[in-house]
Structure formats: structure tokens, C-alpha cells
PASEBA-1860 file (N, C-alpha, C; in nm, 3 decimals):
! residues 260
1> XXXXXXXX> 9.222/1.174/-2.718/9.126/1.073/-2.674/8.999/1.082/-2.758 ~ 8.951/0.966/-2.800/8.829/0.962/-2.881/8.708/0.995/-2.794 ~ 8.615/1.065/-2.853/8.489/1.095/-2.783/8.374/1.034/-2.861 ~ 8.277/0.984/-2.789/8.163/0.919/-2.851/8.035/0.986/-2.801 ~ 7.945/1.012/-2.892/7.818/1.074/-2.855/7.703/0.997/-2.916 ~ 7.590/1.000/-2.849/7.470/0.935/-2.900/7.399/1.027/-2.999 ~ 7.329/0.969/-3.097/7.247/1.052/-3.185/7.146/1.132/-3.102 ~ 7.113/1.250/-3.149/7.023/1.337/-3.072/6.890/1.270/-3.040
9> XXXXXXXX> 6.837/1.196/-3.136/6.704/1.137/-3.113/6.707/1.014/-3.024 ~ 6.826/0.973/-2.978/6.835/0.858/-2.888/6.852/0.901/-2.742 ~ 6.877/1.027/-2.720/6.898/1.075/-2.583/6.765/1.086/-2.511 ~ 6.763/1.036/-2.389/6.640/1.036/-2.311/6.614/1.175/-2.255 ~ 6.494/1.224/-2.275/6.457/1.356/-2.224/6.456/1.353/-2.072 ~ 6.488/1.465/-2.010/6.506/1.465/-1.864/6.379/1.438/-1.784 ~ 6.263/1.465/-1.839/6.142/1.450/-1.760/6.030/1.388/-1.841 ~ 5.970/1.283/-1.787/5.855/1.220/-1.850/5.729/1.248/-1.770
17> XXXXXXXX> 5.625/1.173/-1.796/5.498/1.190/-1.727/5.499/1.111/-1.596 ~ 5.425/1.160/-1.498/5.416/1.093/-1.368/5.270/1.067/-1.335 ~ 5.242/0.945/-1.290/5.107/0.906/-1.252/5.113/0.854/-1.108 ~ 5.045/0.921/-1.017/5.051/0.886/-0.876/4.923/0.816/-0.831 ~ 4.931/0.752/-0.716/4.816/0.686/-0.657/4.797/0.741/-0.516 ~ 4.673/0.760/-0.475/4.642/0.817/-0.344/4.575/0.714/-0.254 ~ 4.602/0.723/-0.124/4.532/0.642/-0.025/4.570/0.497/-0.021 ~ 4.686/0.461/-0.075/4.731/0.321/-0.075/4.837/0.301/0.032
25> XXXXXXXX> 4.835/0.185/0.094/4.934/0.154/0.198/5.059/0.087/0.142 ~ 5.044/0.019/0.030/5.157/-0.050/-0.033/5.172/0.003/-0.174 ~ 5.257/0.103/-0.190/5.275/0.169/-0.319/5.408/0.127/-0.380 ~ 5.404/0.089/-0.507/5.525/0.057/-0.581/5.536/0.150/-0.701 ~ 5.655/0.203/-0.720/5.678/0.296/-0.831/5.749/0.222/-0.944 ~ 5.698/0.240/-1.066/5.757/0.182/-1.187/5.804/0.295/-1.279 ~ 5.927/0.287/-1.322/5.984/0.386/-1.415/6.002/0.314/-1.548 ~ 5.924/0.351/-1.647/5.915/0.273/-1.771/5.962/0.355/-1.890
33> XXXXXXXX> 6.045/0.291/-1.971/6.097/0.354/-2.094/5.984/0.371/-2.195 ~ 5.974/0.490/-2.249/5.870/0.519/-2.348/5.933/0.582/-2.472 ~ 5.894/0.533/-2.588/5.935/0.596/-2.713/5.836/0.561/-2.822 ~ 5.785/0.663/-2.886/5.691/0.647/-2.997/5.754/0.706/-3.122 ~ 5.790/0.624/-3.220/5.858/0.676/-3.340/5.772/0.774/-3.419 ~ 5.641/0.766/-3.405/5.553/0.855/-3.480/5.541/0.994/-3.418 ~ 5.586/1.008/-3.293/5.570/1.137/-3.225/5.679/1.237/-3.262 ~ 5.793/1.185/-3.309/5.905/1.274/-3.340/5.980/1.321/-3.218
41> XXXXXXXX> 5.943/1.272/-3.099/6.007/1.313/-2.976/6.111/1.211/-2.931 ~ 6.200/1.256/-2.844/6.302/1.167/-2.790/6.240/1.070/-2.688 ~ 6.310/0.962/-2.658/6.261/0.871/-2.553/6.252/0.943/-2.419 ~ 6.171/0.885/-2.330/6.156/0.940/-2.195/6.125/0.826/-2.100 ~ 6.132/0.855/-1.972/6.086/0.762/-1.870/5.959/0.817/-1.808 ~ 5.852/0.739/-1.811/5.729/0.774/-1.740/5.725/0.698/-1.607 ~ 5.673/0.762/-1.507/5.665/0.702/-1.373/5.520/0.670/-1.338 ~ 5.498/0.548/-1.294/5.364/0.503/-1.256/5.369/0.447/-1.113
49> XXXXXXXX> 5.277/0.492/-1.030/5.263/0.435/-0.897/5.142/0.342/-0.895 ~ 5.160/0.224/-0.834/5.052/0.127/-0.826/5.032/0.084/-0.681 ~ 4.907/0.056/-0.648/4.872/-0.003/-0.519/4.889/-0.155/-0.532 ~ 4.988/-0.211/-0.463/5.016/-0.353/-0.476/4.903/-0.441/-0.423 ~ 4.819/-0.385/-0.339/4.704/-0.461/-0.290/4.596/-0.477/-0.397 ~ 4.608/-0.400/-0.503/4.513/-0.406/-0.614/4.579/-0.455/-0.742 ~ 4.692/-0.524/-0.730/4.769/-0.566/-0.847/4.820/-0.707/-0.826 ~ 4.835/-0.782/-0.934/4.892/-0.915/-0.929/5.038/-0.911/-0.888
57> XXXXXXXX> 5.098/-1.027/-0.862/5.233/-1.031/-0.803/5.349/-1.013/-0.901 ~ 5.323/-1.028/-1.030/5.432/-1.026/-1.128/5.443/-0.891/-1.199 ~ 5.561/-0.866/-1.255/5.582/-0.742/-1.329/5.484/-0.731/-1.446 ~ 5.454/-0.843/-1.510/5.358/-0.839/-1.621/5.220/-0.796/-1.572 ~ 5.182/-0.837/-1.451/5.054/-0.793/-1.395/5.051/-0.641/-1.382 ~ 5.162/-0.584/-1.339/5.170/-0.439/-1.325/5.160/-0.370/-1.460 ~ 5.228/-0.423/-1.560/5.223/-0.362/-1.693/5.082/-0.369/-1.752 ~ 5.017/-0.482/-1.734/4.879/-0.497/-1.784/4.787/-0.399/-1.712
65> XXXXXXXX> 4.805/-0.383/-1.582/4.721/-0.291/-1.505/4.743/-0.146/-1.550 ~ 4.869/-0.112/-1.573/4.899/0.024/-1.622/4.833/0.049/-1.757 ~ 4.845/-0.049/-1.846/4.787/-0.033/-1.979/4.634/-0.028/-1.975 ~ 4.574/-0.111/-1.891/4.428/-0.118/-1.886/4.364/-0.002/-1.812 ~ 4.432/0.050/-1.710/4.367/0.145/-1.622/4.427/0.285/-1.621 ~ 4.552/0.299/-1.669/4.618/0.430/-1.659/4.655/0.486/-1.795 ~ 4.732/0.411/-1.873/4.783/0.462/-2.001/4.771/0.353/-2.108 ~ 4.666/0.358/-2.188/4.646/0.254/-2.290/4.748/0.259/-2.404
73> XXXXXXXX> 4.830/0.365/-2.410/4.929/0.373/-2.517/5.056/0.295/-2.485 ~ 5.071/0.250/-2.361/5.189/0.171/-2.325/5.193/0.043/-2.409 ~ 5.309/0.018/-2.470/5.320/-0.094/-2.565/5.425/-0.194/-2.518 ~ 5.387/-0.320/-2.512/5.478/-0.427/-2.477/5.423/-0.558/-2.534 ~ 5.507/-0.659/-2.541/5.463/-0.790/-2.591/5.432/-0.881/-2.473 ~ 5.330/-0.961/-2.487/5.301/-1.067/-2.392/5.209/-1.165/-2.460 ~ 5.209/-1.290/-2.410/5.124/-1.390/-2.472/5.067/-1.482/-2.367 ~ 5.135/-1.593/-2.340/5.073/-1.697/-2.259/5.080/-1.671/-2.110
81> XXXXXXXX> 5.171/-1.588/-2.066/5.188/-1.553/-1.924/5.239/-1.669/-1.840 ~ 5.277/-1.778/-1.898/5.319/-1.892/-1.820/5.469/-1.921/-1.833 ~ 5.547/-1.826/-1.879/5.691/-1.846/-1.886/5.736/-1.943/-1.992 ~ 5.656/-1.963/-2.094/5.690/-2.058/-2.199/5.725/-1.986/-2.329 ~ 5.645/-1.889/-2.366/5.659/-1.831/-2.499/5.777/-1.735/-2.510 ~ 5.810/-1.663/-2.404/5.922/-1.570/-2.411/5.888/-1.435/-2.470 ~ 5.761/-1.407/-2.496/5.723/-1.281/-2.560/5.751/-1.159/-2.472 ~ 5.736/-1.174/-2.340/5.746/-1.057/-2.252/5.887/-1.039/-2.197
89> XXXXXXXX> 5.988/-1.075/-2.272/6.126/-1.052/-2.228/6.157/-0.903/-2.232 ~ 6.220/-0.854/-2.126/6.257/-0.713/-2.115/6.362/-0.699/-2.007 ~ 6.412/-0.579/-1.986/6.513/-0.554/-1.885/6.449/-0.487/-1.764 ~ 6.462/-0.549/-1.648/6.400/-0.498/-1.526/6.508/-0.478/-1.420 ~ 6.523/-0.353/-1.380/6.628/-0.316/-1.283/6.765/-0.366/-1.326 ~ 6.792/-0.355/-1.456/6.925/-0.386/-1.508/6.949/-0.530/-1.543 ~ 6.849/-0.617/-1.530/6.868/-0.758/-1.562/6.759/-0.806/-1.657 ~ 6.798/-0.877/-1.760/6.701/-0.931/-1.854/6.620/-1.043/-1.790
97> XXXXXXXX> 6.495/-1.054/-1.831/6.411/-1.161/-1.780/6.273/-1.156/-1.842 ~ 6.186/-1.245/-1.799/6.048/-1.247/-1.844/5.962/-1.174/-1.742 ~ 5.882/-1.081/-1.789/5.796/-1.005/-1.698/5.695/-1.095/-1.630 ~ 5.655/-1.203/-1.696/5.551/-1.291/-1.641/5.602/-1.378/-1.528 ~ 5.733/-1.398/-1.517/5.787/-1.482/-1.411/5.874/-1.403/-1.313 ~ 5.879/-1.273/-1.330/5.957/-1.188/-1.239/5.864/-1.127/-1.135 ~ 5.886/-1.161/-1.010/5.801/-1.111/-0.902/5.835/-0.966/-0.869 ~ 5.733/-0.886/-0.849/5.754/-0.746/-0.811/5.832/-0.739/-0.680
105> XXXXXXXX> 5.801/-0.827/-0.586/5.866/-0.824/-0.455/6.013/-0.860/-0.461 ~ 6.057/-0.925/-0.568/6.198/-0.960/-0.581/6.283/-0.844/-0.632 ~ 6.219/-0.739/-0.678/6.290/-0.622/-0.730/6.286/-0.513/-0.623 ~ 6.401/-0.461/-0.589/6.411/-0.365/-0.479/6.398/-0.221/-0.527 ~ 6.331/-0.139/-0.445/6.319/0.003/-0.474/6.233/0.031/-0.596 ~ 6.257/0.147/-0.656/6.186/0.182/-0.779/6.223/0.084/-0.889 ~ 6.124/0.033/-0.959/6.147/-0.067/-1.063/6.158/0.003/-1.198 ~ 6.275/-0.008/-1.259/6.299/0.053/-1.390/6.287/-0.054/-1.497
113> XXXXXXXX> 6.204/-0.031/-1.595/6.178/-0.128/-1.701/6.215/-0.066/-1.836 ~ 6.301/-0.136/-1.910/6.343/-0.091/-2.042/6.335/-0.208/-2.140 ~ 6.343/-0.179/-2.271/6.348/-0.291/-2.368/6.477/-0.369/-2.351 ~ 6.484/-0.486/-2.413/6.608/-0.564/-2.413/6.722/-0.480/-2.468 ~ 6.840/-0.486/-2.408/6.953/-0.406/-2.456/6.995/-0.443/-2.598 ~ 7.058/-0.346/-2.663/7.124/-0.365/-2.793/7.028/-0.363/-2.912 ~ 6.909/-0.418/-2.897/6.819/-0.427/-3.012/6.756/-0.291/-3.045 ~ 6.727/-0.272/-3.174/6.650/-0.155/-3.213/6.512/-0.163/-3.149
121> XXXXXXXX> 6.457/-0.047/-3.115/6.326/-0.042/-3.050/6.220/-0.004/-3.153 ~ 6.112/-0.080/-3.156/5.999/-0.047/-3.242/5.910/0.056/-3.175 ~ 5.877/0.030/-3.048/5.800/0.125/-2.969/5.803/0.081/-2.822 ~ 5.822/0.175/-2.732/5.822/0.149/-2.588/5.908/0.028/-2.553 ~ 5.846/-0.080/-2.507/5.921/-0.198/-2.460/5.930/-0.308/-2.566 ~ 5.902/-0.274/-2.691/5.900/-0.374/-2.799/6.026/-0.363/-2.885 ~ 6.119/-0.459/-2.874/6.238/-0.458/-2.958/6.212/-0.523/-3.094 ~ 6.300/-0.493/-3.188/6.290/-0.550/-3.323/6.370/-0.680/-3.327
129> XXXXXXXX> 6.301/-0.792/-3.345/6.364/-0.924/-3.346/6.401/-0.970/-3.488 ~ 6.388/-0.886/-3.587/6.407/-0.929/-3.727/6.545/-0.992/-3.748 ~ 6.649/-0.926/-3.702/6.785/-0.978/-3.721/6.805/-1.107/-3.641 ~ 6.753/-1.111/-3.520/6.764/-1.230/-3.434/6.699/-1.350/-3.501 ~ 6.579/-1.332/-3.557/6.511/-1.443/-3.623/6.580/-1.483/-3.753 ~ 6.640/-1.386/-3.822/6.715/-1.420/-3.944/6.836/-1.505/-3.910 ~ 6.902/-1.474/-3.798/7.014/-1.557/-3.754/6.966/-1.697/-3.717 ~ 6.851/-1.706/-3.653/6.795/-1.836/-3.617/6.767/-1.918/-3.743
137> XXXXXXXX> 6.710/-1.856/-3.843/6.681/-1.927/-3.968/6.810/-1.974/-4.036 ~ 6.919/-1.900/-4.017/7.043/-1.932/-4.087/7.104/-2.064/-4.041 ~ 7.071/-2.111/-3.923/7.129/-2.239/-3.876/7.044/-2.359/-3.918 ~ 6.937/-2.334/-3.991/6.846/-2.440/-4.036/6.797/-2.524/-3.917 ~ 6.713/-2.465/-3.833/6.674/-2.532/-3.708/6.566/-2.638/-3.726 ~ 6.598/-2.737/-3.805/6.508/-2.850/-3.823/6.592/-2.974/-3.852 ~ 6.531/-3.090/-3.839/6.601/-3.216/-3.860/6.638/-3.230/-4.007 ~ 6.766/-3.254/-4.033/6.815/-3.274/-4.169/6.875/-3.414/-4.180
145> XXXXXXXX> 6.834/-3.486/-4.281/6.883/-3.623/-4.300/6.923/-3.648/-4.445 ~ 7.007/-3.747/-4.462/7.049/-3.788/-4.596/6.984/-3.920/-4.637 ~ 6.956/-4.003/-4.538/6.895/-4.132/-4.565/6.743/-4.121/-4.562 ~ 6.679/-4.217/-4.626/6.533/-4.219/-4.631/6.478/-4.288/-4.506 ~ 6.377/-4.226/-4.448/6.313/-4.287/-4.332/6.238/-4.412/-4.376 ~ 6.257/-4.523/-4.306/6.181/-4.645/-4.342/6.032/-4.619/-4.338 ~ 5.962/-4.670/-4.436/5.819/-4.645/-4.448/5.744/-4.688/-4.322 ~ 5.663/-4.594/-4.270/5.582/-4.625/-4.153/5.657/-4.629/-4.022
153> XXXXXXXX> 5.783/-4.588/-4.021/5.862/-4.593/-3.898/5.918/-4.455/-3.864 ~ 5.946/-4.438/-3.736/6.007/-4.315/-3.689/6.158/-4.332/-3.681 ~ 6.229/-4.222/-3.673/6.373/-4.227/-3.644/6.387/-4.235/-3.493 ~ 6.428/-4.349/-3.444/6.427/-4.375/-3.301/6.556/-4.329/-3.233 ~ 6.543/-4.302/-3.102/6.658/-4.270/-3.017/6.655/-4.358/-2.893 ~ 6.772/-4.386/-2.842/6.779/-4.451/-2.711/6.755/-4.346/-2.604 ~ 6.718/-4.388/-2.483/6.702/-4.290/-2.375/6.828/-4.207/-2.353 ~ 6.945/-4.269/-2.371/7.071/-4.196/-2.352/7.089/-4.089/-2.460
161> XXXXXXXX> 7.052/-4.123/-2.585/7.062/-4.025/-2.692/6.964/-3.910/-2.670 ~ 6.843/-3.942/-2.626/6.743/-3.837/-2.599/6.787/-3.747/-2.485 ~ 6.854/-3.802/-2.387/6.896/-3.725/-2.270/6.993/-3.613/-2.308 ~ 7.067/-3.632/-2.417/7.162/-3.530/-2.461/7.094/-3.400/-2.505 ~ 6.965/-3.405/-2.531/6.892/-3.285/-2.574/6.839/-3.205/-2.455 ~ 6.845/-3.263/-2.335/6.800/-3.189/-2.217/6.890/-3.068/-2.195 ~ 6.828/-2.956/-2.162/6.902/-2.832/-2.146/6.923/-2.758/-2.276 ~ 6.866/-2.812/-2.385/6.878/-2.749/-2.517/6.741/-2.720/-2.577
169> XXXXXXXX> 6.656/-2.823/-2.580/6.526/-2.807/-2.646/6.434/-2.711/-2.572 ~ 6.464/-2.682/-2.445/6.374/-2.597/-2.365/6.385/-2.449/-2.401 ~ 6.483/-2.410/-2.480/6.502/-2.269/-2.516/6.376/-2.213/-2.581 ~ 6.333/-2.095/-2.535/6.210/-2.033/-2.585/6.238/-1.911/-2.674 ~ 6.366/-1.889/-2.709/6.404/-1.780/-2.799/6.354/-1.644/-2.749 ~ 6.368/-1.622/-2.620/6.329/-1.493/-2.563/6.436/-1.387/-2.586 ~ 6.559/-1.428/-2.619/6.672/-1.340/-2.647/6.729/-1.274/-2.523 ~ 6.688/-1.317/-2.404/6.746/-1.260/-2.282/6.897/-1.281/-2.279
177> XXXXXXXX> 6.942/-1.400/-2.321/7.085/-1.431/-2.313/7.165/-1.353/-2.416 ~ 7.120/-1.349/-2.538/7.195/-1.281/-2.643/7.207/-1.132/-2.615 ~ 7.100/-1.072/-2.566/7.104/-0.927/-2.540/7.171/-0.893/-2.408 ~ 7.218/-0.994/-2.334/7.300/-0.970/-2.215/7.447/-0.996/-2.243 ~ 7.481/-1.029/-2.366/7.617/-1.070/-2.403/7.692/-0.954/-2.468 ~ 7.800/-0.903/-2.406/7.876/-0.793/-2.466/7.930/-0.825/-2.606 ~ 7.971/-0.950/-2.628/8.021/-0.986/-2.761/7.912/-0.971/-2.865 ~ 7.787/-1.000/-2.827/7.676/-0.983/-2.920/7.647/-0.836/-2.942
185> XXXXXXXX> 7.661/-0.754/-2.839/7.642/-0.610/-2.857/7.740/-0.557/-2.961 ~ 7.864/-0.603/-2.953/7.969/-0.547/-3.039/7.971/-0.608/-3.178 ~ 7.932/-0.735/-3.190/7.951/-0.807/-3.317/7.825/-0.878/-3.364 ~ 7.709/-0.823/-3.336/7.586/-0.895/-3.369/7.564/-0.912/-3.519 ~ 7.636/-0.835/-3.600/7.623/-0.853/-3.744/7.686/-0.983/-3.791 ~ 7.783/-1.036/-3.712/7.854/-1.159/-3.749/7.842/-1.269/-3.645 ~ 7.851/-1.233/-3.518/7.842/-1.332/-3.410/7.697/-1.374/-3.392 ~ 7.673/-1.505/-3.389/7.535/-1.555/-3.381/7.473/-1.535/-3.243
193> XXXXXXXX> 7.556/-1.528/-3.140/7.504/-1.505/-3.006/7.464/-1.632/-2.935 ~ 7.450/-1.625/-2.802/7.425/-1.744/-2.720/7.299/-1.821/-2.758 ~ 7.189/-1.752/-2.780/7.062/-1.823/-2.806/7.070/-1.905/-2.935 ~ 7.121/-1.845/-3.040/7.125/-1.914/-3.169/7.228/-2.026/-3.166 ~ 7.339/-2.004/-3.097/7.441/-2.109/-3.090/7.394/-2.226/-3.004 ~ 7.314/-2.200/-2.900/7.254/-2.310/-2.825/7.160/-2.389/-2.914 ~ 7.081/-2.319/-2.993/6.990/-2.386/-3.086/7.067/-2.466/-3.190 ~ 7.181/-2.413/-3.235/7.263/-2.485/-3.333/7.316/-2.615/-3.273
201> XXXXXXXX> 7.361/-2.608/-3.147/7.413/-2.729/-3.084/7.302/-2.830/-3.057 ~ 7.180/-2.782/-3.037/7.068/-2.874/-3.016/7.057/-2.975/-3.130 ~ 7.084/-2.930/-3.254/7.077/-3.020/-3.369/7.206/-3.100/-3.386 ~ 7.319/-3.042/-3.346/7.444/-3.118/-3.349/7.440/-3.235/-3.251 ~ 7.369/-3.215/-3.141/7.361/-3.319/-3.038/7.252/-3.422/-3.065 ~ 7.172/-3.400/-3.166/7.059/-3.488/-3.196/7.108/-3.606/-3.281 ~ 7.095/-3.726/-3.227/7.144/-3.846/-3.295/7.072/-3.872/-3.427 ~ 6.955/-3.816/-3.446/6.878/-3.840/-3.568/6.922/-3.751/-3.683
209> XXXXXXXX> 6.988/-3.642/-3.652/7.032/-3.548/-3.756/7.158/-3.601/-3.823 ~ 7.163/-3.591/-3.956/7.274/-3.649/-4.032/7.356/-3.543/-4.106 ~ 7.345/-3.418/-4.064/7.416/-3.310/-4.132/7.512/-3.238/-4.039 ~ 7.570/-3.311/-3.943/7.661/-3.248/-3.847/7.780/-3.182/-3.916 ~ 7.833/-3.248/-4.017/7.948/-3.192/-4.087/7.916/-3.058/-4.150 ~ 7.805/-3.051/-4.221/7.765/-2.926/-4.284/7.735/-2.818/-4.181 ~ 7.673/-2.857/-4.071/7.642/-2.760/-3.965/7.770/-2.704/-3.904 ~ 7.868/-2.791/-3.881/7.996/-2.745/-3.826/8.071/-2.657/-3.925
217> XXXXXXXX> 8.063/-2.689/-4.052/8.127/-2.605/-4.155/8.072/-2.462/-4.148 ~ 7.942/-2.451/-4.129/7.880/-2.319/-4.125/7.923/-2.240/-4.002 ~ 7.946/-2.310/-3.890/7.980/-2.242/-3.766/8.128/-2.212/-3.752 ~ 8.212/-2.284/-3.827/8.358/-2.266/-3.812/8.401/-2.136/-3.878 ~ 8.394/-2.032/-3.799/8.420/-1.897/-3.850/8.471/-1.814/-3.732 ~ 8.564/-1.722/-3.756/8.618/-1.643/-3.644/8.513/-1.563/-3.568 ~ 8.403/-1.531/-3.634/8.302/-1.449/-3.568/8.177/-1.527/-3.528 ~ 8.125/-1.611/-3.614/7.996/-1.676/-3.586/7.996/-1.749/-3.452
225> XXXXXXXX> 8.106/-1.817/-3.423/8.114/-1.899/-3.302/8.215/-1.846/-3.201 ~ 8.330/-1.804/-3.249/8.444/-1.783/-3.159/8.447/-1.644/-3.094 ~ 8.345/-1.564/-3.109/8.338/-1.438/-3.033/8.293/-1.462/-2.890 ~ 8.252/-1.581/-2.858/8.212/-1.613/-2.720/8.336/-1.619/-2.632 ~ 8.335/-1.541/-2.523/8.448/-1.541/-2.429/8.409/-1.597/-2.293 ~ 8.295/-1.666/-2.286/8.253/-1.741/-2.168/8.249/-1.656/-2.042 ~ 8.186/-1.540/-2.050/8.170/-1.458/-1.929/8.043/-1.497/-1.853 ~ 7.961/-1.583/-1.913/7.847/-1.647/-1.845/7.728/-1.554/-1.820
233> XXXXXXXX> 7.723/-1.436/-1.878/7.602/-1.355/-1.866/7.480/-1.431/-1.916 ~ 7.499/-1.510/-2.020/7.388/-1.583/-2.081/7.322/-1.677/-1.982 ~ 7.403/-1.754/-1.910/7.349/-1.848/-1.813/7.287/-1.776/-1.694 ~ 7.342/-1.661/-1.659/7.292/-1.587/-1.543/7.153/-1.531/-1.563 ~ 7.117/-1.500/-1.689/6.987/-1.435/-1.712/6.883/-1.529/-1.772 ~ 6.920/-1.649/-1.814/6.824/-1.737/-1.881/6.707/-1.770/-1.789 ~ 6.585/-1.736/-1.828/6.469/-1.764/-1.742/6.434/-1.912/-1.733 ~ 6.492/-1.993/-1.820/6.468/-2.138/-1.816/6.581/-2.215/-1.748
241> XXXXXXXX> 6.682/-2.141/-1.700/6.793/-2.207/-1.631/6.886/-2.284/-1.722 ~ 6.894/-2.245/-1.849/6.980/-2.314/-1.945/7.121/-2.254/-1.944 ~ 7.214/-2.320/-2.008/7.353/-2.276/-2.011/7.404/-2.270/-2.154 ~ 7.377/-2.161/-2.225/7.425/-2.150/-2.363/7.577/-2.159/-2.375 ~ 7.649/-2.108/-2.276/7.796/-2.111/-2.282/7.847/-2.255/-2.288 ~ 7.781/-2.346/-2.217/7.820/-2.487/-2.222/7.794/-2.545/-2.361 ~ 7.682/-2.510/-2.422/7.653/-2.558/-2.558/7.756/-2.506/-2.657 ~ 7.798/-2.381/-2.639/7.900/-2.324/-2.727/8.032/-2.397/-2.709
249> XXXXXXXX> 8.067/-2.428/-2.584/8.191/-2.501/-2.556/8.188/-2.641/-2.618 ~ 8.072/-2.705/-2.612/8.059/-2.838/-2.672/8.074/-2.832/-2.824 ~ 8.023/-2.726/-2.884/8.038/-2.709/-3.029/8.184/-2.690/-3.066 ~ 8.256/-2.608/-2.989/8.399/-2.589/-3.013/8.475/-2.722/-2.998 ~ 8.434/-2.800/-2.899/8.496/-2.931/-2.876/8.476/-3.021/-2.998 ~ 8.355/-3.020/-3.055/8.329/-3.102/-3.175/8.418/-3.060/-3.290 ~ 8.443/-2.931/-3.305/8.528/-2.882/-3.412/8.672/-2.926/-3.391 ~ 8.719/-2.922/-3.267/8.855/-2.966/-3.237/8.870/-3.115/-3.263
257> XXXX> 8.772/-3.194/-3.218/8.778/-3.340/-3.239/8.774/-3.374/-3.387 ~ 8.699/-3.297/-3.463/8.692/-3.323/-3.607/8.825/-3.296/-3.675 ~ 8.896/-3.195/-3.627/9.024/-3.156/-3.688/9.139/-3.247/-3.646 ~ 9.120/-3.321/-3.535/9.229/-3.404/-3.481/9.259/-3.524/-3.572
END
């Protein structure tokens, strides 16, 4: 039987730092993944107790409070806090999501926070998106046309044509779906993953784009598209309520119709 072991520097040390709070009636404990590449030490979990009566309602509020008042070395991404940008995507109690839209009260027991699965970690809760963004660039996510736009006019769509983009353009590239996909964990070097494939279909579905053939040629590959096995993890974790698996199925349908 084959045996698999993790590299020594990836194993989590048994004990991290603990920060307690005294005299609070509503105490919530957060167990947060910590790793500093400059320290030379293995990752660890630090535990922080917060008084919920002195903290905002969202997980991001707790992280900001910890960083501002307890441990300024805690590192995570955040931006607009309104669930649009996707910067604060992370794994909370085993499920990917946005810290800014995840309520503390919706998470039961001790709240464990880790970086998005599968991705290399830069520091603490910050994953490396370099490969993810390179895959996004590879699908050429912009309008491509062969004909010249009439001078002074826009490329128009009917309401029905515009409606086909609903459920696609809202993607914020938070990577929650891709990092929840086992096929992406195993084949991320070749498989584009749910987020990028949803973005690819967004342009295939756009009536103004005139490069559908070239886009389909790029996707017609045993790995880029067809590693999707429709287990629906992507739809289950999307903070915007989108369905990447449906977009992938529609892309496969276009390829079949083209070959018929």
C-alpha cells in the first residue's frame, strides 16, 4: 500500500498562541491558521477569544478587531466589505466564503478560519492567486470582434440577448468555487476550474462577441473543460449564488452542437 506524507514544513505545530478575554458574557473563540514564511517555523493555529458585545456581526469584523486590538501581525485580504470585491474569501468552519458576508452567529461552536484550500499560502490567510489569474487571462476575458463597430454606435443587444448574461457577469473571482472543487485540487495545472470556465461561458453567451469558434477551440481539451464531474461544490459555496456547473454544461452543449 502506498503511503503519503506531508513535507515537514507543512505540518501544523501542535500548539499555537492563545488570547483570552475576561469578564465577557458572550465570548466567541476563533481558531486561526497562522504561517509566516520569514519565521522559518511551521504553521500553527492561534486561538483568540472575543467579546461579541464589543464586535461587529461578521467574521471580517472579528478579524479586523483581532488585528487592530490583539495581534497586528495577523494577515488577511479585505477591501470593500460589501460582498462585491471577493478579496476576503477564506475557509470558515470547513466551507469557503466571504468573511464580510458570513455572520458569526451562523457558524456553530469554535470558529476555525484557514486560507482557501489547495492554493499556496503567502502568509496567514492570504493565498497566492498568481496561477488563478493566469488562467483567467488565458481565456481572453474581453469582447472580441471581427467586424468594425459602426462609427458613433454601440454594439446593441436585445433584452433577451442581455438576459443570457444573468448569472454570469456577477462573478467576483473570489475563487471560492474553484478551491472547493476536487477536480481543481487534482488537476489545477490543466483544468481551468469552475470560476474561469464560468467566465469563459460569459463571453460565449454574449451576442456581441464574434470569436465563439476560437474560444471553443481553446476549451475543447480533455483537461481544460472535461475534468468537471458536476458534483456541485462550486454552486454550494458561491457567495453570489451563481452556478458554474451549469455554465460548464452549457459550454459542453455548445461543443456537441458544433460537432453535430
